[in-house]
Every structure is written in C-alpha cells, then in structure tokens.
N, C-alpha and C positions, 0 to 999 in steps of 0.2 A: 526644485531642483529637476532638471529635464534627464534625459538617459544617457548615460556617460557612454563615450565611445570605445567599444571592444575591439581591439585588433586579432588579427588571424591568430596571434601568439596566446591569446587567451582562449580561443576554441580549441588549441592544439592542447594546451594544459589540461582543458576541460574533458578532451578524450582522454588522456594518459591517465587522468584521475579517475574517470569511468571504468576504464581498463584495469586499473589496481582494486577498486572495489568490488569490479565483477569478480576478479582473482580471489578476494578474500572471501565473498560470498559464496564462491564454488569450493573452496576447502571447508568451509563450516556449514555446507547445505545436507540437508537430510536425505537427498536423494529418494524420496518417498511421495507419493501422492495417496494419501489414505482417508481424508476427511471425505464424507458423503457428496459434498457439492463440489469437490475438488474432483472426484472420480467421476461424477457424471460429467462435469465441464470437459475433463481430459478425454471421455469416451465421445463427447461430442466432437472434439476435434478429429478424434480417429475416425469418425463415421464421416465427417465432410472430406478425407481423403478419399472416400468413395462415392462422394456424391449424393451422401444420405444426412438426415437431419435426426432421424430417430435412433435412441440408443437403448442399450439393455435397462431392464428395469432396475430402480434403485431409487434415488430420491427424484423421482419423476413424475409425470402426470399422464393419462390415457387421452390421446387425440381423438377426434371423430373417426379416424381411421383403425382405432385400435391399438395402434403403435405407441410406443412409451415415447415421451419427450422432456428434457429437462425444462424447467422455467427459468433457468439461467439465460441470460442474453447471448448472443452468438458471437459477438465481437472478439471475446478473449480467444475463444475457440478458432477463430479466423487465423488472428496475429500468431497464435502459436502453432498455426499448422506447418512452416518450414521445421521447426525443432521436432515438433511429434512426428513429422514425416520422416526425419532423420532416424529418430529413436526407434520409430517402426521397423525401419530398414536395416538397422544395427541389430535389434533384437532378433531378427529372423534366424541367426546362426544359434541359437538357444533353440534346443527341440522339445524340452517340457514345455507344455501349454502356460502353466502358471508361473514360472519362472519367465517364460517369455514377456508375459504381462508385466511382470513385476520390472524385468528389464526396460520396457518400453516406457514404463511409467519413470524410470530412474532418469531418463534422458529428459523427459519431459519436464521434469520437476526442477530443473534449471532455468527455466521461462522466466519466472520473478525475479531471478539473479540479473539476467539481462536488463528487464525492464526497469527495475530499481538503480542498477547501475548508470542507465541512460537518463533517469530522472534525476539523479545526482550531478551526472556532468551538466544537465540543463540548469540544475539549480545554481551551478558556481557561475555559470553563464550570466543567468539573470543578477546574480549579487554584484557581479563586476560591473553590469550595465548599471546598477544603483550606486556606483561609485564607491563600493566597499573594496578596500585593500586586497591584494591576492592572499596574504595568510589570515586574514580575519574571513574572507568567503572560504578558504579551505576550512579554517576552524567552524564556522557553521555547516560546512558541506558535511564534516566527520560528525558534529554533533546531530545532524538529522540522519546520517545513514548508520551511527552504529550507539547513539544514545537514547534510541526511540525504536517502538515496536517496528519500525520499517526495516530492521535488520531480520527479525524473525519472520515477518512475511515475505521477506526475499526467500526464504526457505520453503514458501508453500506455492500453492497453483491456484490461489484465490484471487480475485478480481480488484483487490482494494490497491495494488501497487500500480496498477494501469489506470484506475480511477485518479490516483493521487498525480500519477504524471500528465494526465488531462488537465486537471484541476489548474496545477501548475503552469501549463502551458497558456489556459485560457486567462488567468490572473495576469502573468507575466505579458501576454499580448495586450489584454485591453486597458492595462496601466500604461502601456507603451515602454516597458521596461525591455523591449528587445529591438528598439530602433526601428530600422525599415522592415524588419520582419514580422514587426508587432500585429500587422493585420491578419497574414496567414497564421501565426501563432494564435492569436483568438480563435479561428475558426477552427484549426485543429484540435486545440485543446478541447473546447466545448464538444466537438464530435467524438474524442476520443472518451472522455469521461462520461457524457450522456450515453454513447453507444455501449460502454462497458458496463454501465447499469443506469436504467432509467431512473431511479430515485435520485441520481446526481442532477438530474435537471435543476431542481430548485438552487442547489450549490452552485452549479456552473452559472444559472441567471445571476447569482448574487454578487458573483466576481465580474460578470459582464456588465453590472452596472457601473462601474468605476471609469468605464469609456466614454460614459455621457458627459458632453461637455468638451471632450478632447478634439482638437483640430485634426482634419485628415492628415494622413503621411506625406510629408512633402515630395513630389516627384513621382507619387503614386496615383493610379487611377483605376476605377472600377470598384467594386465591392470591398476589395482588401486594402483600399485606401482608408476605409473606416473600420476601425476596430469592432464597432457596434454593429456596423453591416455584417460584418465578417462574423460575429457571432450568431448573428440570425442565421446567416447561411450553415453554420455550423449546427444549431440546433435543426434546421429544416431536414439537414441529411441524416443527423442520426436519429430523428423521429421517424422518417421515411424508411430508414432500415429495419426499426424495430416492428413499424406496420408490415412491412413486406416479410419479416421472418415469423410475425404472429398468424399472418394468414397461411404461411407455410404449415406453420405446426397443427392449429386449431381454426384455422376458414376463417378468421376475424380479426381485423386488424387492431382492436382494442382489447383483445384477449392476451394478457401476457403471461397467463399460467399462474400467477401469485395469489388468484382467487381472493380469500377473504382479507388476505396479508395487503392488498393493494387498495382497500376499501377505509372508511372512517372507523369501522368496527375494531379494527388491529391497533387503533391508538387509545388505549384504555389507561396506560399510564399516569399518574400524576406529574405534572410537569416537573416541579421542583424535584420530585423523586429522581426522574430520569436525567435530569441536568445535573443534580447532585452525584448521582451514579456515574455518569459520564466524565465529569471533571474532577471529582474530590473522593469518590468511595475507593476503599481499600483493595478492592478487587479489581476495580475497572477505570479509575480514574485518571484521566489522561495525564494532569500534573505530576501523579507518581511515577506513572509508566514512561514519561517524557518530561522528565524535571527540568529541563532548560527551558521549558515553556514559562518558567516563572521570570525569567529574564524579560519575556515579551510582554508579560501581564501589565506593568505600569503604563505601556506605550498603550495599551488596548483600552485600559480605563481612560486615560486621556482621550482617547478618538471616542469613547461612548458618552462623554460630555456634551451635552447639546451645543452646536457649533454658533457661534456669534456671526452671523453672515455679513460680508461686507456690503458697505451701502449702494443702493442699487444706480446703474448709470442711466444716461441717456433718459434724464426727466422720467424715470421710473418703467422706461419702456422694458426693460427686462427685470426678471423677478430677482430678488436676493438670492435665492437659492440657486439660478442659473448665473448668476455672477461667481458664487463662491465656486459651483463644479468647474467653470471656466478657469478658475484661479488655481485650481489644484494642480502641483508639480507631480512626477511620475512617482517619487517616493510616498507622497501623501497617498496617491492610488493606491499603491500596494499596501501599505498600512491599512486602509480602510477595505481594501479588497479581501485581505485576511480577516479582518474583523467580521465583516459581512458573510464571508464562508463560513467561519466558525458559528456565528449566530444561527445561519441558517440550517446548519447540521444540527445544532442543540434542540432548535424547535422541531424539526424532521423527527429526529430519533429521539428526542427526550419524552414525548407521548407515545411512541411507540412500545407494544407488549413487548418485543424482543429487544428491549434497547440496549442491552449487554453483548448483543452479537454471538449469543453462546453456540457451540463452543469455539473459541478462540482465545488468544492471548490479547491480556489488555484491551481497549476500546476499539473494537476493530472498526465502528462505523466512523470512528473521526480519524482513522489512519489517512484518508484522502486529504484530510484538510492539514496535515503535519507540513507537507512542503511550502504551502503557504504561509503558515504558521511561523516557520523558521526562517523566511526572508524577513520577518519583524525581528527575529533574533540576531540576524546577520546585521541588520541596520542598528540594533542597540549595543552590538559589538564593535561595530565602528564606530558610532556617534558617542557612547556610553563613555563613563569614567573608567579607570584602573580599577575600582572596586567591583564595578558591573563585570568585567572581564575576569577578574579573579573569582567571583561567586560561578560565573559561567563555568569556569574549570572545576569548580566543587560539584557543579550539579550535573557536568558532563560525565565525570567520572561516576558519580551514582548511578546516572541513566544508564552507563557502561554495564554496570554491575547489576542491574536490573536484566537488562537485555540476555548477558551471559547466561542467567539462569534459563531464559525463556529458548535460548539459542540450543544450550547444552541438554535440555530436556522438553522432550515434544508435549505440546500443550495438553495432548487428547490422552498421553501417559499421567501427566499430573491429576487430571481431571477423574480417570479411572481409579487412580489410587486413593484419591480423596472422596471416592463414593458420589462424584455428581455426576458420572456417566457410568451403565446405563441411566438416564434421566429416572427420578422416583417420581416426580411431579409434573404435570402437563406444563408446556412452555407458558401458557396463559396464567397459571397458579401465581397470586401475588408473593408467596414465598420461595419461589422458584430459584433455586441455588443463592439464596438470601445469605445465608453465613459467608460463602465464598465472595459474594460481592459486596457486603456491607460490614462483616463482622473482622475486625484486624487480625485476631487471632487465627482466623483460616485464608488470610490473603495468599492469593496463588504466586505473588511474588516471593514470598518465605518457603514456600513448600517447593517450587523450582528449584530454590537454593537447597532444602533439606536433601530434596531426591538427588541433586547435582552432587554434593558431598558423599552421601552414602555411595552412591553409583559408581563415582570416581575412585572414590577407596576400595571399592569391590574390584573394579578394575585393575588397580595398582598391585592388591593383593592377588592376583593371577584369577579371579574368580569371575570373569567377563559372561554374559549368558552365550549358551549356544542355542540355535533354533534349526529344525529341520527342514525349513523349507515351505513347500506345497503343503496344503491342507488337505486330509484325505479325502474329505467330504466337500467337494466345491459347491454341492448345492445349499450348504450351511450358509446362512446370511452372513456371519461374520467371516468367515474363509473367502466368500465370493467377492467381499470388497476388500479386505485385507491381503488374502492371498495365503495367509498362516493358519493354523488352528489356535485353539483357545490355550492351550498349553502352551504354545510359542507367544501369545500375547502376554499372557501373564510373564514370561520370563523377561520380556522387552521392557516391563516396567522396571527394570534393572538397568536397560540400555543407556547409551548417551546417543544423542540425537545427531550422529554424523555417518553420512553414506560410506566413508571408510570403515570404521566399525559396523556397520549393518553386514558389509560383504564379509568381514571376519566373522561375524556372529553366524552367516549362513554357511561357512567353510570355505571359503575362496582361499586360496593360498596368500598368505601375508604378503611375501616378497613383492611381486607385482602391485600390489596395492600400495603399499609404502612408498614404492618408487614414485607411483603416479602422484600420492600427496608429496612428496619432497618435490617433485617438478614442479607442481602447481605453485608450492612455498615459494620456490627459487623465481619461477616467474612473476608472482605476488610482489617479492621482494624488488625484483629489477624494475618493474613497472612502477612501485610505490617510490622508489628514487628517481625515477625519470621524471614522475609527476612533481617531486619536491624540488628537482633542479628547475623545472618548468616555473616553478612558484618563485624561487629565488630570480628567475631571467625577468620575470614581470616585476617584480618588485625594484630591479634595478634600473628598469627603463622608465 
C-alpha cells in the first residue's frame, strides 16, 4: 500500500489537535525545572542568549579553559532560545534574584509542551498518510499523548521529546509516509534526533534503513528526491554540529564530555537483564508504562519471523533481498522501521550501566521510540478486529491511570519519599535501586498513586503545603539548584505537581492564578471542540 493522499483539511485538523493538546499540557504543567540535567540545559540556553556556552557549575565538566560546560548536546538549548529569551525578559520584573530565577524557569518549562504537541500533530498526519481513518488516527494520537509517559515528559525540560519528534520524522520520511515531503522529512528527522543526543545515531540509522529499495520521489530532483541520501545529509549536518560544539567546549571534535559513559566500559549490564528491565520490569517496563503497546506486539512478532524472500527476477541478476526490499509498501516499511528502532534501542541501552535512565519516570531511554511504535498501534486499530479496538480502549484507560500518577506527583518527590534519592549506592552498583526497578511491591506506579491520594486528600482537607520561597543560603547545593531550602523541599513531598498550585504554595494570590487556569481550560475546551468538528468533517468527505 502506498502513501495515502492527505488533504489540506487533514493538515488543518492536525494543527487544531496540536493546539488542543498543548493547552492540556499547559494546564497540567509543573512550571518547574529542577532536575540536574534540566537545570544545566536551561542554563546553557540562558548563556547562549549572551553569546556564551559556559554555564554555572553543577552537572558539568571543566574545560581546558577552566570554565564549566554541560555534557549535554547544544541543540535543545538552541531550539528553546525563543521561549527562554521571552522568559528571561518577563522575569525581569521580579526583584528578588532567586524568585527571578524561578520565574524564568517557569516560562522555559513549557518548551516540551510545544515540542510534544507538534509531535502529536505530525503523528496524526502520518497516520492519515497511512490510510488510517480520521477517528482511529485521533484515537492513536490520544493514546500516544495521554496513555504513555509522553505526557509526563511534556512537563520536563529533558531532551527525549525532541528526540521522539526527530525519530518520528525520520521514520515517516524514510518510509515515504509523507508523500512528496518525505525527502526533507527524512533529512530533518535524522538531523533533529541525532543533534538532540548523539546516542540517537543508531536508532536514526535503524529507521533510515527502510528507505533502501524505495524509488526516488516523482517530480523531485537532487538529494531530497531520495530519502536515503536525504538521511545521509541529515547525519552529516548533525555530526558536523556536534564536532563544532565539542571543539568550542573542549578543543577536540571527538570529546563529547560523556567520558567513560561513551566507551565500552559503560556497557556492563547483562543484556537479558537490561532488556527485561526496559520491557517488563515493574519499575521501568515500557509495556506497563505504555500498555497500549500490547496491541502492537503481535505485529512486531510477525515482522520478527524470518522473511521468505520473493523469487529473484532477471535470471538471478538481482538478489532475493533486493527484490523483497523493492516490493515493500509504505505500511510495511513503517512496521519494519518501528521494529528496527525498538531493537536498536534495546540493544543500545540494554547493556548500558544506567539502563533505567534514573532519575526519571518510567523507561526514559525508550520514550523516543514510542511515536514510531504507536504508528503500529494506529495500523492495528485500523486493520484489526473489533476485539482489538476494545482491548485498545481498556489498555488506553489503564495507561491514562498510570500517567495520572506521574503527572500529579513529580517523580523526584516520589524518589525522595521512597528513599531512592539521595542515592545510597553508586550508579554502577548491580543493586542500585533494584527494589524500585524489579520488585512489584515497590513499583513507582503504585507509589505515585499512593502519594497522589494522600496529597489530594490533604489538599481537600485544607492542608496544602506552604513554602517560604527563596533559600536563605544560596551557597547550599540543594538550594542553589532548586531555589528553596531543605524544609520547603520536605513540605513539597505533600504537593501536587501543577504550576498553579506551586504559585499558591508560594503565597501568590489565588484569584489571578485561578482566573488564568479557567481561561486556559476554556481555550482548551474550544480547541478540542474545533479539532473534533474537523475530524467529523474529514470523516464525512
């Protein structure tokens, strides 16, 4: 089956859907940037506003010039510049330096809400190109956006949503699932994914393989006519960007700052342990944190069975593999691309010392694969039986319940209360957080819900926490990163992770905050209705 022809109405629906999703993410956002990597990435974006790449000391390394640099790639900091710049400008009205810093982070914290909403709009368009009906494309989009950790990471300043956007673009472009735009999509997707994090290179390469054997785009000329060559262009540009940034930091194009983590010495976890942990463990298993993936599992298993290649033609001049590759339609390439991306991720991270991606909610390292995997879910909804769709509903509801716990309670608070943080064992220790990872009794899914019920009950009883704001000693490490003292950090274990409640905890008058929330809710409702009407119009045509 080739790519379905998508109308301007479909693209309009996708934009309306993306806007509605963004508003929901904005309402449920945390308004905070507190993780060590998040803070350092945000500081890099702030530094870029002033033409610098050195950042304050924290989760950093010292360069040859004695200044501190983040080990993270620069791409997210660059793409977040407009929002960070506006946040810096708006926070200038706050006089207290610590509150000004928190206000600036507040604005920047919504960056991934934009990125994830854009990704879901692209996902809807790609599903429609695959001839999935409007309603089932919508269902798959909602499943991806709200029944998986995608929702939780839309509240963060981590790089995974940007990686997921890039990987989805790369797969859609490589498989030819975006029609005449497939060439530039393949180039842009590979560039975004690999620029966001260098470890995305094998995953992007895996999805790019499905472009092999595809005919050039009709009516196109140059590199972008061939998705494979377009992908090569994306790889080249991304690697060049990393090299330039590495030279600027460390004077060496091959020095990424990850040190031993970028070498074979960091890959000591037994593969079966890591793969089991990423797929099925009670603390990090993606099949529990994104249960709708069970719908895609049968398709992946069928794809994994060795292929019976078609007979060679032209008297054996072309190999059976080449004939088979040329015979694949767009849908088959998408299925294979998603499978290859998942396999590459499991092989890459299954052996990694820190396979769980702590601290985080769920399997952080598999988050970029979820948009590709849910294209297979969309195809299963369209091609499957009524029983499949009923199971998708059940699994979707369960997935939403899992995410509600992660959205309502910040995972850092859950880790602190569970005793997992501050860490008591080194990251490379084989028993590091083993109970939280593998013992169902201590699964974070249940612990998030326990805290959500307790904290929600306290709020209903009028016992919401109150915090004092700035830490008295800014030289203390926890206050320097979080902006609040140890006593307030303890109080926030009883918080709910929503920006409008954090403002109330800090003493901001309730009336303007709740008016802002009400306006956002009304806008979200209007946008959702507009998106649904657009879906109905698409269905009728």
